[in-house]
N, C-alpha and C positions, 0 to 999 in steps of 0.2 A: 113547795109545789104540790098539788093536789093531782093525782093520776087519776083519770075519768075509766067509766068501766068502758067505754069505747077502747082507750089505748089498751087495755088491760085486754078487750077481745081481740086487738089487731096482734099484739105480741103474742097471745097466745094461738091464734091461727098462724101466724109465722114460724113458731116453734114447731107446731103440727107438721107445717110444711116440709121444713129443715128435717125433721124425724124422717119422713117419708123420702126424702132425699138421699138420708144417709142411708138407709136401710137398701135403697138400690144400687147405691153406688157400693155398697159392701157387697152385695150378691154379684154385682160386675167383675168385682175386684176378685172374689171367689172363683167364678168361671174363667177369668183371664189366669189365674192361678194353676187352675187343672190345665189349661190349654198349654201353658208352658211349661208345666211338666210334662205332658205330652209329646210336647215339641222336643224336650229334652232327650227321651227316651228314643224318638224317630232318629235324632242326631246320632245318637249314640251309635246305635244300630247301622247306621248309613257310613259312619266314620269307620266302623269296624269292617264292613264289607268293600269299602274303598281302599283299607290297609291292605286286606288278603289277596284283593283283585291288584292292588300294587305290587306285593310281592311276587304274587303268580306272573304278571306281567313281566317283572324284573328278570325273575328265572327262565323265562321263555326268550328273554332276549339273549340272556346269557347263553342257555343252551343253542340257540340259532348263529350265534356270532362263534361257538366252536369254542365257548370255554370252558365245557364239561368234555372235550375231548381226552382230556388226561385220563378220565374212568375208563374209557375202551382201550386204553394201550395195552394194559393186562390181558385182552382178549385179543388183541391181534390189529386192534387199531380200528 
């Protein structure tokens, strides 16, 4: 089977087009990875704040309910 110059040209053009598409997708992948890393950092920071606020709220609720009343017993109540 003889390959014509036109077939070679078509295949060459297809390879060039795929190379461009590969480069574009690789750039998008890199950008997405950077964005994902930023989201992970933001999530960690928010989870830390959430945990601290949850603990603080729990302590306030205990204080309000009188669970810390025993602390004042030595002071005369």
